Backbone as CSV, one residue per row, in Angstrom:
resi,resn,N_x,N_y,N_z,CA_x,CA_y,CA_z,C_x,C_y,C_z
1,UNK,-64.862,25.035,21.232,-64.006,24.753,22.389,-64.857,24.240,23.546
2,UNK,-64.341,23.236,24.255,-65.061,22.642,25.375,-65.071,23.621,26.547
3,UNK,-66.228,23.776,27.167,-66.342,24.633,28.344,-66.076,23.792,29.589
4,UNK,-64.816,23.778,30.044,-64.472,22.960,31.208,-65.148,23.459,32.479
5,UNK,-65.608,24.698,32.467,-66.296,25.242,33.633,-67.660,24.623,33.881
6,UNK,-68.170,23.853,32.907,-69.488,23.222,33.090,-69.536,22.319,34.308
7,UNK,-68.417,21.732,34.646,-68.373,20.814,35.786,-68.139,21.536,37.104
8,UNK,-68.012,22.862,37.053,-67.792,23.624,38.277,-66.323,23.692,38.651
9,UNK,-66.063,24.290,39.806,-64.701,24.434,40.317,-64.659,23.960,41.762
10,UNK,-63.435,23.788,42.265,-63.255,23.396,43.670,-61.902,23.922,44.128
11,UNK,-61.770,24.261,45.427,-60.486,24.789,45.903,-59.370,23.748,45.851
12,UNK,-58.211,24.187,45.409,-56.991,23.395,45.458,-55.910,24.323,46.008
13,UNK,-55.630,24.176,47.274,-54.785,25.162,47.935,-55.547,26.462,48.081
14,UNK,-54.935,27.554,47.638,-55.585,28.863,47.787,-56.246,29.326,46.493
15,UNK,-56.430,28.405,45.540,-57.075,28.774,44.279,-58.217,27.819,43.961
16,UNK,-59.193,28.319,43.236,-60.240,27.468,42.702,-59.802,26.999,41.314
17,UNK,-59.915,25.710,41.056,-59.573,25.174,39.742,-60.777,24.461,39.150
18,UNK,-60.786,24.360,37.829,-61.820,23.571,37.160,-61.646,22.102,37.553
19,UNK,-62.748,21.370,37.539,-62.720,20.033,38.121,-62.092,18.973,37.224
20,UNK,-61.709,19.326,36.019,-60.965,18.382,35.184,-59.678,19.051,34.723
21,UNK,-58.571,18.377,35.028,-57.257,18.881,34.646,-56.548,17.879,33.762
22,UNK,-55.249,17.765,33.931,-54.463,16.878,33.072,-53.357,16.221,33.893
23,UNK,-53.185,14.914,33.728,-52.104,14.181,34.363,-50.998,13.885,33.368
24,UNK,-49.771,14.245,33.724,-48.660,14.201,32.765,-47.905,12.873,32.754
25,UNK,-48.286,11.898,33.573,-47.514,10.667,33.715,-47.249,9.971,32.379
26,UNK,-48.264,9.925,31.516,-48.116,9.171,30.273,-47.226,9.853,29.236
27,UNK,-46.727,11.029,29.545,-45.821,11.700,28.612,-44.421,11.103,28.649
28,UNK,-44.082,10.385,29.728,-42.786,9.715,29.783,-42.826,8.473,28.894
29,UNK,-41.703,7.766,28.831,-41.620,6.573,28.004,-42.383,5.398,28.602
30,UNK,-42.304,4.228,27.986,-43.005,3.039,28.478,-42.647,2.733,29.927
31,UNK,-43.677,2.387,30.723,-43.442,2.139,32.135,-43.125,3.406,32.914
32,UNK,-43.503,4.554,32.366,-43.237,5.866,32.982,-41.730,6.037,33.193
33,UNK,-40.953,5.564,32.225,-39.500,5.561,32.365,-38.869,5.964,31.038
34,UNK,-37.913,6.871,31.134,-37.211,7.313,29.932,-38.003,8.356,29.151
35,UNK,-37.447,8.798,28.044,-38.057,9.865,27.247,-39.234,9.357,26.428
36,UNK,-40.118,10.274,25.985,-41.234,9.867,25.131,-40.748,9.500,23.745
37,UNK,-41.542,8.675,23.063,-41.200,8.334,21.680,-41.312,9.559,20.775
38,UNK,-42.250,10.438,21.125,-42.520,11.619,20.294,-42.477,12.860,21.187
39,UNK,-41.297,13.454,21.307,-41.143,14.617,22.189,-41.986,15.797,21.707
40,UNK,-41.986,16.052,20.411,-42.781,17.159,19.881,-44.267,16.928,20.140
41,UNK,-44.697,15.668,20.019,-46.093,15.350,20.306,-46.449,15.595,21.757
42,UNK,-45.528,15.265,22.668,-45.765,15.496,24.095,-45.893,16.984,24.387
43,UNK,-45.029,17.773,23.778,-45.095,19.232,23.939,-46.442,19.748,23.428
44,UNK,-46.883,19.214,22.309,-48.144,19.662,21.706,-49.332,19.317,22.591
45,UNK,-49.302,18.149,23.236,-50.398,17.769,24.138,-50.498,18.752,25.304
46,UNK,-49.376,19.097,25.896,-49.382,20.039,27.019,-49.917,21.406,26.590
47,UNK,-49.467,21.887,25.447,-49.917,23.206,24.989,-51.398,23.185,24.613
48,UNK,-51.854,22.053,24.070,-53.273,21.931,23.739,-54.118,21.913,25.003
49,UNK,-53.648,21.222,26.038,-54.393,21.180,27.307,-54.616,22.593,27.839
50,UNK,-53.587,23.409,27.833,-53.717,24.789,28.314,-54.640,25.580,27.398
51,UNK,-54.509,25.391,26.096,-55.363,26.102,25.139,-56.832,25.733,25.320
52,UNK,-57.092,24.510,25.781,-58.462,24.055,25.997,-59.018,24.500,27.350
53,UNK,-58.211,25.179,28.156,-58.708,25.720,29.416,-58.298,24.966,30.659
54,UNK,-57.441,23.941,30.530,-56.963,23.215,31.710,-56.164,24.171,32.588
55,UNK,-56.462,24.148,33.900,-55.749,25.055,34.808,-55.058,24.327,35.960
56,UNK,-55.006,22.981,35.911,-54.150,22.263,36.861,-53.585,21.009,36.208
57,UNK,-52.290,20.809,36.432,-51.547,19.688,35.852,-50.913,18.899,36.978
58,UNK,-51.027,17.573,36.896,-50.421,16.683,37.878,-49.158,16.078,37.286
59,UNK,-48.076,16.088,38.051,-46.804,15.581,37.555,-45.979,15.062,38.725
60,UNK,-44.756,14.632,38.435,-43.779,14.276,39.457,-42.412,14.197,38.815
61,UNK,-41.383,14.503,39.587,-40.036,14.387,39.053,-39.589,12.927,38.962
62,UNK,-40.347,12.002,39.612,-39.982,10.594,39.424,-40.691,9.972,38.223
63,UNK,-41.415,10.762,37.434,-41.922,10.305,36.145,-40.809,10.507,35.122
64,UNK,-40.179,9.426,34.746,-39.103,9.532,33.754,-37.819,8.835,34.187
65,UNK,-37.138,9.232,35.264,-37.381,10.423,36.077,-36.990,11.711,35.342
66,UNK,-37.505,12.806,35.833,-37.245,14.179,35.368,-37.932,14.531,34.051
67,UNK,-38.389,13.514,33.318,-38.854,13.730,31.950,-40.077,14.636,31.885
68,UNK,-41.132,14.295,32.637,-42.368,15.065,32.472,-42.198,16.510,32.941
69,UNK,-41.458,16.713,34.016,-41.262,18.084,34.482,-40.482,18.908,33.463
70,UNK,-39.502,18.305,32.852,-38.735,19.035,31.836,-39.589,19.333,30.606
71,UNK,-40.472,18.414,30.260,-41.394,18.671,29.146,-42.348,19.813,29.491
72,UNK,-42.878,19.796,30.708,-43.794,20.854,31.136,-43.104,22.217,31.069
73,UNK,-41.867,22.252,31.563,-41.116,23.519,31.521,-40.916,23.985,30.082
74,UNK,-40.499,23.067,29.216,-40.241,23.438,27.814,-41.517,23.906,27.118
75,UNK,-42.624,23.238,27.414,-43.872,23.550,26.713,-44.548,24.806,27.239
76,UNK,-44.461,25.050,28.536,-45.368,26.024,29.155,-44.707,27.181,29.885
77,UNK,-43.418,27.093,30.175,-42.766,28.192,30.912,-42.472,29.354,29.969
78,UNK,-42.771,30.592,30.393,-43.368,31.024,31.671,-44.838,30.618,31.763
79,UNK,-45.221,30.145,32.928,-46.532,29.530,33.093,-47.663,30.551,33.153
80,UNK,-48.856,30.167,32.665,-50.025,31.040,32.824,-50.270,31.344,34.301
81,UNK,-50.758,32.529,34.579,-50.966,32.946,35.967,-51.940,32.038,36.719
82,UNK,-52.892,31.433,35.991,-53.911,30.639,36.670,-53.567,29.146,36.724
83,UNK,-52.373,28.755,36.272,-52.023,27.343,36.239,-51.490,26.880,37.592
84,UNK,-52.075,25.802,38.115,-51.600,25.161,39.336,-50.899,23.865,38.933
85,UNK,-49.628,23.743,39.289,-48.870,22.528,39.013,-48.739,21.748,40.322
86,UNK,-49.251,20.528,40.296,-49.234,19.660,41.473,-48.209,18.557,41.227
87,UNK,-47.272,18.397,42.145,-46.269,17.356,41.967,-46.292,16.397,43.156
88,UNK,-45.522,15.310,43.036,-45.472,14.281,44.074,-44.031,13.975,44.426
89,UNK,-43.802,13.674,45.712,-42.498,13.198,46.155,-42.733,12.006,47.075
90,UNK,-41.661,11.241,47.338,-41.798,10.087,48.218,-41.367,8.785,47.576
91,UNK,-40.969,8.836,46.308,-40.504,7.643,45.609,-39.299,8.005,44.750
92,UNK,-38.553,6.989,44.374,-37.451,7.176,43.421,-37.442,5.978,42.477
93,UNK,-36.714,6.119,41.383,-36.674,5.075,40.358,-35.311,4.402,40.332
94,UNK,-35.330,3.084,40.165,-34.097,2.359,39.950,-33.662,2.468,38.501
95,UNK,-32.438,2.003,38.222,-31.908,2.080,36.859,-32.725,1.240,35.883
96,UNK,-33.453,0.245,36.420,-34.283,-0.609,35.571,-35.737,-0.145,35.520
97,UNK,-36.006,1.044,36.083,-37.368,1.564,36.082,-38.188,1.169,37.288
98,UNK,-37.609,0.403,38.213,-38.340,-0.015,39.407,-38.613,1.185,40.314
99,UNK,-39.562,1.001,41.240,-40.001,2.064,42.137,-39.586,1.732,43.568
100,UNK,-39.020,2.721,44.269,-38.584,2.516,45.646,-39.094,3.655,46.531
101,UNK,-39.361,3.350,47.810,-39.695,4.438,48.737,-38.515,5.398,48.879
102,UNK,-38.828,6.670,49.051,-37.783,7.683,49.244,-38.377,8.810,50.072
103,UNK,-38.638,8.532,51.355,-39.231,9.608,52.148,-38.504,9.879,53.458
104,UNK,-37.163,9.728,53.441,-36.373,10.312,54.516,-36.372,11.832,54.324
105,UNK,-35.996,12.562,55.357,-35.945,14.024,55.235,-35.003,14.441,54.102
106,UNK,-33.894,13.714,53.963,-32.934,14.032,52.910,-33.529,13.746,51.531
107,UNK,-34.203,12.604,51.408,-34.841,12.265,50.141,-35.867,13.318,49.730
108,UNK,-36.692,13.724,50.684,-37.769,14.664,50.381,-37.216,16.040,50.024
109,UNK,-36.179,16.458,50.738,-35.550,17.746,50.435,-34.966,17.738,49.023
110,UNK,-34.272,16.645,48.679,-33.697,16.523,47.337,-34.791,16.534,46.282
111,UNK,-35.903,15.816,46.559,-36.997,15.733,45.588,-37.639,17.095,45.349
112,UNK,-37.831,17.859,46.416,-38.404,19.198,46.255,-37.492,20.063,45.388
113,UNK,-36.194,20.012,45.650,-35.261,20.822,44.858,-35.187,20.342,43.409
114,UNK,-35.292,19.022,43.198,-35.323,18.509,41.823,-36.547,19.031,41.076
115,UNK,-37.708,18.999,41.732,-38.930,19.515,41.114,-38.815,20.999,40.816
116,UNK,-38.281,21.761,41.756,-38.122,23.205,41.549,-37.224,23.482,40.349
117,UNK,-36.114,22.762,40.271,-35.154,23.000,39.178,-35.748,22.594,37.829
118,UNK,-36.334,21.414,37.762,-36.809,20.922,36.470,-38.066,21.634,35.985
119,UNK,-38.873,22.143,36.913,-40.050,22.924,36.528,-39.726,24.415,36.382
120,UNK,-38.537,24.805,36.840,-38.101,26.204,36.827,-39.082,27.067,37.629
121,UNK,-39.229,26.686,38.904,-40.103,27.411,39.822,-39.325,27.800,41.073
122,UNK,-39.775,28.863,41.727,-39.192,29.264,43.005,-39.884,28.578,44.172
123,UNK,-41.142,28.193,43.962,-41.908,27.468,44.978,-42.894,26.562,44.259
124,UNK,-43.181,25.416,44.849,-44.113,24.457,44.261,-45.516,24.719,44.780
125,UNK,-46.495,24.770,43.859,-47.870,25.102,44.250,-48.429,24.087,45.246
126,UNK,-48.418,22.825,44.881,-48.918,21.748,45.740,-47.971,20.568,45.613
127,UNK,-47.584,19.992,46.734,-46.748,18.796,46.741,-47.489,17.690,47.472
128,UNK,-47.751,16.590,46.771,-48.349,15.419,47.392,-47.251,14.514,47.927
129,UNK,-47.368,14.140,49.194,-46.461,13.164,49.783,-46.997,11.774,49.461
130,UNK,-46.289,11.060,48.599,-46.679,9.711,48.199,-46.167,8.721,49.251
131,UNK,-47.082,7.995,49.891,-46.715,7.041,50.929,-46.504,5.671,50.277
132,UNK,-45.369,5.064,50.583,-44.955,3.847,49.878,-44.832,2.646,50.822
133,UNK,-45.662,2.582,51.869,-45.604,1.417,52.753,-46.096,0.160,52.038
134,UNK,-47.050,0.310,51.127,-47.576,-0.820,50.369,-47.228,-0.673,48.904
135,UNK,-46.908,-1.780,48.240,-46.525,-1.724,46.828,-47.748,-1.523,45.940
136,UNK,-48.847,-2.212,46.286,-50.010,-2.220,45.398,-51.148,-1.315,45.874
137,UNK,-50.942,-0.589,46.955,-51.990,0.292,47.454,-51.650,0.787,48.839
138,UNK,-52.540,1.538,49.452,-52.273,2.072,50.787,-52.053,0.963,51.814
139,UNK,-51.173,1.217,52.765,-50.930,0.302,53.881,-50.684,1.145,55.119
140,UNK,-51.127,0.657,56.265,-51.027,1.443,57.492,-49.577,1.649,57.920
141,UNK,-49.352,2.719,58.643,-48.048,3.086,59.164,-48.023,4.580,59.405
142,UNK,-47.274,5.017,60.391,-47.247,6.441,60.715,-46.551,7.250,59.622
143,UNK,-47.157,8.379,59.274,-46.560,9.277,58.275,-45.993,10.535,58.929
144,UNK,-45.889,10.516,60.256,-45.478,11.727,60.978,-44.100,12.219,60.537
145,UNK,-43.119,11.319,60.444,-41.754,11.762,60.138,-41.645,12.393,58.750
146,UNK,-42.086,11.723,57.692,-41.949,12.368,56.376,-42.810,13.610,56.226
147,UNK,-44.013,13.605,56.802,-44.870,14.777,56.659,-44.315,15.964,57.433
148,UNK,-43.713,15.711,58.573,-43.070,16.794,59.333,-41.916,17.385,58.525
149,UNK,-41.172,16.526,57.833,-40.075,17.020,56.986,-40.614,17.868,55.842
150,UNK,-41.717,17.447,55.239,-42.312,18.226,54.154,-42.867,19.546,54.678
151,UNK,-43.461,19.507,55.877,-43.984,20.746,56.469,-42.857,21.746,56.732
152,UNK,-41.667,21.261,57.051,-40.518,22.145,57.246,-40.115,22.809,55.929
153,UNK,-40.179,22.071,54.841,-39.897,22.653,53.527,-40.954,23.690,53.160
154,UNK,-42.193,23.441,53.585,-43.246,24.440,53.398,-42.928,25.694,54.213
155,UNK,-42.475,25.503,55.436,-42.118,26.634,56.300,-40.986,27.458,55.676
156,UNK,-40.111,26.803,54.934,-39.003,27.506,54.281,-39.451,28.263,53.030
157,UNK,-40.712,28.072,52.619,-41.237,28.775,51.460,-41.037,28.061,50.142
158,UNK,-40.561,26.813,50.184,-40.318,26.060,48.945,-41.577,25.359,48.453
159,UNK,-42.531,25.161,49.353,-43.784,24.462,49.056,-44.930,25.321,49.578
160,UNK,-45.931,25.558,48.740,-47.063,26.374,49.185,-48.119,25.535,49.913
161,UNK,-48.452,24.388,49.344,-49.526,23.568,49.909,-49.131,22.098,49.861
162,UNK,-49.719,21.320,50.784,-49.358,19.913,50.944,-50.572,19.026,50.729
163,UNK,-50.368,17.939,49.999,-51.381,16.903,49.839,-50.798,15.550,50.197
164,UNK,-51.639,14.521,50.185,-51.225,13.158,50.489,-51.649,12.236,49.350
165,UNK,-50.864,11.193,49.115,-51.191,10.232,48.058,-50.941,8.815,48.542
166,UNK,-51.828,7.884,48.106,-51.709,6.469,48.451,-51.801,6.268,49.961
167,UNK,-52.846,6.832,50.556,-52.981,6.838,52.010,-54.307,6.228,52.463
168,UNK,-54.310,5.812,53.726,-55.509,5.297,54.369,-56.226,6.436,55.086
169,UNK,-57.497,6.243,55.453,-58.191,7.265,56.243,-57.474,7.586,57.554
170,UNK,-56.873,6.586,58.193,-56.126,6.820,59.431,-54.946,7.754,59.176
171,UNK,-54.256,7.549,58.066,-53.120,8.415,57.729,-53.573,9.816,57.368
172,UNK,-54.729,9.942,56.733,-55.265,11.274,56.433,-55.528,12.025,57.744
173,UNK,-56.134,11.340,58.706,-56.411,11.978,60.002,-55.108,12.371,60.692
174,UNK,-54.118,11.490,60.661,-52.815,11.804,61.255,-52.189,13.008,60.551
175,UNK,-52.277,13.017,59.222,-51.693,14.104,58.457,-52.339,15.442,58.738
176,UNK,-53.655,15.443,58.884,-54.371,16.701,59.133,-54.035,17.284,60.500
177,UNK,-53.564,16.453,61.421,-53.142,16.957,62.734,-51.752,17.576,62.685
178,UNK,-51.021,17.306,61.605,-49.649,17.803,61.476,-49.570,19.017,60.555
179,UNK,-50.333,18.986,59.463,-50.251,20.046,58.448,-51.628,20.279,57.846
180,UNK,-51.774,21.392,57.158,-53.015,21.685,56.440,-52.993,20.900,55.132
181,UNK,-53.813,19.869,55.035,-53.847,19.004,53.854,-54.901,19.542,52.894
182,UNK,-54.489,19.834,51.649,-55.421,20.436,50.693,-55.994,19.437,49.701
183,UNK,-55.377,18.241,49.584,-55.909,17.245,48.660,-55.411,15.863,49.048
184,UNK,-56.173,14.863,48.626,-55.787,13.461,48.788,-55.896,12.809,47.423
185,UNK,-54.834,12.090,47.036,-54.803,11.449,45.714,-54.648,9.939,45.912
186,UNK,-55.710,9.200,45.586,-55.723,7.748,45.741,-56.343,7.099,44.511
187,UNK,-56.169,5.782,44.412,-56.868,5.057,43.357,-58.356,4.966,43.706
188,UNK,-59.180,5.296,42.724,-60.634,5.227,42.918,-61.280,5.248,41.542
189,UNK,-62.242,4.368,41.335,-62.983,4.348,40.078,-64.282,3.587,40.283
190,UNK,-64.986,3.346,39.212,-66.285,2.683,39.289,-66.247,1.369,40.054
191,UNK,-65.161,0.629,39.906,-65.074,-0.685,40.543,-64.300,-0.660,41.853
192,UNK,-63.364,0.257,41.976,-62.478,0.320,43.133,-62.943,1.467,44.029
193,UNK,-63.827,1.140,44.986,-64.528,2.195,45.729,-64.272,2.132,47.230
194,UNK,-63.079,1.700,47.606,-62.752,1.618,49.027,-62.825,2.975,49.717
195,UNK,-62.643,4.054,48.971,-62.567,5.394,49.563,-63.908,6.119,49.605
196,UNK,-65.009,5.441,49.407,-66.311,6.123,49.398,-66.508,7.005,50.635
197,UNK,-66.308,6.439,51.812,-66.527,7.203,53.049,-65.503,8.329,53.189
198,UNK,-64.269,8.070,52.779,-63.227,9.099,52.868,-63.559,10.281,51.969
199,UNK,-64.023,10.011,50.758,-64.384,11.089,49.834,-65.442,11.993,50.457
200,UNK,-66.456,11.398,51.046,-67.534,12.186,51.644,-67.034,13.000,52.829
201,UNK,-66.152,12.415,53.632,-65.598,13.141,54.783,-64.736,14.315,54.325
202,UNK,-63.951,14.091,53.276,-63.119,15.179,52.749,-63.974,16.278,52.132
203,UNK,-65.045,15.896,51.459,-65.951,16.898,50.884,-66.509,17.796,51.972
204,UNK,-66.894,17.200,53.078,-67.447,17.981,54.193,-66.400,18.937,54.769
205,UNK,-65.119,18.563,54.650,-64.033,19.398,55.182,-63.481,20.367,54.141
206,UNK,-64.015,20.331,52.916,-63.544,21.236,51.871,-62.206,20.846,51.280
207,UNK,-61.877,19.545,51.345,-60.590,19.047,50.854,-60.809,18.295,49.542
208,UNK,-59.983,18.589,48.556,-60.110,17.953,47.242,-59.686,16.488,47.307
209,UNK,-60.366,15.668,46.497,-60.000,14.262,46.331,-59.693,14.055,44.848
210,UNK,-58.512,13.498,44.568,-58.053,13.355,43.188,-57.870,11.869,42.885
211,UNK,-58.827,11.252,42.189,-58.708,9.830,41.898,-57.776,9.567,40.723
212,UNK,-56.935,8.533,40.860,-56.177,8.132,39.680,-56.637,6.748,39.223
213,UNK,-56.252,6.396,38.016,-56.683,5.161,37.353,-58.207,5.076,37.221
214,UNK,-58.843,6.026,36.520,-60.310,5.995,36.383,-60.834,4.782,35.630
215,UNK,-59.954,4.129,34.863,-60.365,2.887,34.191,-59.571,1.683,34.684
216,UNK,-59.007,1.790,35.884,-58.341,0.640,36.468,-56.840,0.617,36.343
217,UNK,-56.249,1.510,35.572,-54.799,1.619,35.489,-54.141,0.426,34.832
218,UNK,-53.219,-0.214,35.555,-52.431,-1.305,34.981,-53.256,-2.579,34.804
219,UNK,-54.413,-2.659,35.455,-55.346,-3.770,35.237,-56.679,-3.162,34.818
220,UNK,-56.827,-2.861,33.531,-58.000,-2.109,33.063,-59.322,-2.767,33.434
221,UNK,-60.245,-1.926,33.828,-61.585,-2.374,34.185,-62.295,-2.935,32.955
222,UNK,-62.734,-4.168,33.058,-63.512,-4.793,31.983,-64.956,-4.892,32.481
223,UNK,-65.841,-4.091,31.922,-67.220,-4.070,32.400,-68.174,-3.946,31.219
224,UNK,-69.003,-4.961,31.046,-69.998,-4.880,29.978,-71.000,-3.778,30.275
225,UNK,-71.277,-3.530,31.570,-72.209,-2.461,31.941,-71.681,-1.111,31.485
226,UNK,-70.417,-0.853,31.758,-69.809,0.417,31.340,-69.855,0.544,29.822
227,UNK,-69.518,-0.514,29.128,-69.534,-0.480,27.658,-70.943,-0.212,27.129
228,UNK,-71.939,-0.849,27.758,-73.326,-0.659,27.314,-73.791,0.776,27.532
229,UNK,-73.478,1.336,28.701,-73.878,2.711,28.982,-73.191,3.666,28.010
230,UNK,-71.903,3.438,27.767,-71.158,4.302,26.853,-71.757,4.243,25.447
231,UNK,-72.076,3.048,24.984,-72.656,2.907,23.648,-74.006,3.615,23.562
232,UNK,-74.822,3.492,24.607,-76.142,4.124,24.604,-76.036,5.645,24.550
233,UNK,-75.007,6.193,25.200,-74.847,7.644,25.260,-73.996,8.184,24.117
234,UNK,-73.483,7.296,23.260,-72.625,7.741,22.174,-71.313,8.311,22.667
235,UNK,-70.784,7.717,23.751,-69.557,8.201,24.370,-68.562,7.052,24.488
236,UNK,-67.338,7.367,24.866,-66.350,6.324,25.131,-66.482,5.862,26.577
237,UNK,-65.925,4.681,26.858,-65.941,4.171,28.236,-65.222,5.135,29.175
238,UNK,-64.106,5.687,28.726,-63.365,6.632,29.566,-64.192,7.872,29.856
239,UNK,-64.878,8.401,28.862,-65.711,9.587,29.081,-66.789,9.301,30.121
240,UNK,-67.424,8.139,30.037,-68.477,7.796,30.997,-67.887,7.612,32.393
241,UNK,-66.730,6.947,32.482,-66.083,6.760,33.783,-65.733,8.103,34.413
242,UNK,-65.251,9.043,33.603,-64.921,10.376,34.115,-66.181,11.149,34.496
243,UNK,-67.214,11.043,33.673,-68.471,11.737,33.981,-69.076,11.214,35.281
244,UNK,-68.968,9.909,35.493,-69.464,9.331,36.745,-68.697,9.884,37.949
245,UNK,-67.396,10.014,37.817,-66.588,10.574,38.905,-66.988,12.020,39.196
246,UNK,-67.227,12.795,38.152,-67.654,14.182,38.365,-68.982,14.249,39.102
247,UNK,-69.864,13.284,38.838,-71.147,13.246,39.527,-71.026,12.710,40.963
248,UNK,-69.986,11.922,41.210,-69.872,11.212,42.482,-69.797,12.153,43.678
249,UNK,-69.002,13.218,43.579,-68.861,14.151,44.704,-68.290,15.458,44.176
250,UNK,-68.678,16.594,44.783,-68.242,17.896,44.269,-66.773,18.188,44.490
251,UNK,-66.123,17.447,45.402,-64.705,17.711,45.690,-63.767,16.875,44.842
252,UNK,-64.309,16.069,43.922,-63.449,15.254,43.063,-62.880,16.099,41.931
253,UNK,-61.550,16.077,41.822,-60.831,16.724,40.725,-60.196,15.635,39.877
254,UNK,-60.357,15.728,38.573,-59.884,14.688,37.675,-58.587,15.083,36.986
255,UNK,-57.721,14.090,36.781,-56.447,14.343,36.095,-56.181,13.245,35.060
256,UNK,-57.114,13.022,34.109,-56.878,11.984,33.112,-55.625,12.299,32.301
257,UNK,-54.835,11.264,32.049,-53.597,11.461,31.309,-53.632,10.787,29.955
258,UNK,-52.899,11.334,29.031,-52.773,10.762,27.694,-51.597,11.433,27.000
259,UNK,-51.061,10.746,25.998,-50.016,11.358,25.169,-50.553,11.726,23.797
260,UNK,-51.882,11.678,23.641,-52.529,11.942,22.356,-53.450,13.149,22.448
261,UNK,-53.335,14.062,21.495,-54.215,15.234,21.483,-55.664,14.806,21.304
262,UNK,-55.908,13.834,20.431,-57.279,13.372,20.209,-57.891,12.806,21.491
263,UNK,-57.124,11.994,22.210,-57.629,11.429,23.463,-57.779,12.502,24.532
264,UNK,-56.885,13.473,24.540,-57.015,14.589,25.476,-58.352,15.290,25.281
265,UNK,-58.683,15.600,24.044,-59.938,16.299,23.770,-61.143,15.430,24.109
266,UNK,-61.041,14.117,23.853,-62.114,13.210,24.255,-62.298,13.214,25.771
267,UNK,-61.205,13.143,26.504,-61.292,13.123,27.969,-61.919,14.401,28.509
268,UNK,-61.472,15.539,27.991,-61.999,16.813,28.477,-63.487,16.947,28.162
269,UNK,-63.927,16.337,27.073,-65.337,16.414,26.690,-66.252,15.666,27.655
270,UNK,-65.686,14.936,28.609,-66.498,14.250,29.616,-67.342,15.232,30.419
271,UNK,-66.897,16.492,30.489,-67.671,17.478,31.256,-69.019,17.758,30.601
272,UNK,-69.154,17.409,29.328,-70.391,17.703,28.596,-71.387,16.546,28.631
273,UNK,-70.999,15.430,29.235,-71.871,14.259,29.265,-72.824,14.347,30.457
274,UNK,-74.102,14.310,30.167,-75.117,14.301,31.225,-75.559,12.855,31.428
275,UNK,-75.218,12.294,32.556,-75.584,10.910,32.841,-77.001,10.863,33.391
276,UNK,-77.939,10.169,32.710,-79.292,10.043,33.255,-79.284,9.174,34.512
277,UNK,-80.323,9.325,35.325,-80.370,8.625,36.607,-80.274,7.114,36.455
278,UNK,-80.897,6.563,35.395,-80.843,5.114,35.241,-79.436,4.651,34.896
279,UNK,-78.675,5.483,34.170,-77.284,5.140,33.874,-76.436,5.192,35.147
280,UNK,-76.680,6.194,35.975,-75.972,6.285,37.254,-76.234,5.033,38.077
281,UNK,-77.485,4.601,38.140,-77.826,3.411,38.921,-77.104,2.181,38.381
282,UNK,-77.052,2.047,37.053,-76.338,0.924,36.447,-74.849,0.960,36.795
283,UNK,-74.256,2.127,36.670,-72.825,2.270,36.922,-72.502,2.040,38.386
284,UNK,-73.350,2.504,39.278,-73.125,2.312,40.694,-73.029,0.845,41.057
285,UNK,-73.761,0.014,40.336,-73.772,-1.420,40.655,-72.461,-2.105,40.310
286,UNK,-71.643,-1.478,39.454,-70.359,-2.089,39.094,-69.495,-2.272,40.349
287,UNK,-69.519,-1.279,41.227,-68.718,-1.341,42.436,-69.146,-2.404,43.411
288,UNK,-70.376,-2.909,43.258,-70.882,-3.941,44.157,-70.634,-5.339,43.603
289,UNK,-70.083,-5.418,42.387,-69.843,-6.711,41.752,-68.392,-7.129,41.934
290,UNK,-68.155,-8.427,42.172,-66.764,-8.891,42.255,-66.059,-8.698,40.923
291,UNK,-64.833,-8.184,40.968,-64.079,-7.902,39.745,-63.030,-8.979,39.510
292,UNK,-62.725,-9.286,38.254,-61.708,-10.306,37.964,-60.324,-9.858,38.405
């Protein structure tokens, strides 16, 4: 069994979690919409993740919609005492699978109750407010109104801790003046390193940073350097990308997603990869190169 504790732990809300968890997005159907092709397989992946020692899962009720949360409930409820379930609100899905902003007070209240019902929880451990000002990434704009609405739901006891997703450093600063922010979830990987300074600032403040798309997401990172390093170490490109993230900063928490047990075990094994200094130097240079 893989020792996930090798990578250490970091606070997420009021608990310390292992630095590699599991992201449930890929358990929904194609385009994160509709049911999975293999429901039993999805259930098995979730149960295997817990059996392997995963203690935090990332999800959202707009994955499916409702699909991943219902799978999590079916697979894992009643939940292990040490499991932290992190969800997201701030978006909704159209009938064709499209994504729309949904962060009015009414939208956010409905989303929290949907998450509570589908996960079968009385309170949500961590809720990330997904900011949707930009379609392809963070865009400036005040987050005071939606975050104040989420803080009110926290005051009501429905939400324990608050995080932010798809945000700029300016929005993080604004958010921290309104509520206690326990994590920030943005796109970040070997090539996409706009958040370098933000990660370091959050580390100094004891706030977790959760990168998504470690291999580029919908536009996969194509890097001969990454492939060469992976081949030299006898690892997969994903394992090396995850190992690099673990080395990047102590406050980084990983949530690699997959619908395959084999890939899940490969991803978790990234904690066992020791990247030599020359490999780190090679990988660091990827972020300085123009990407296609």
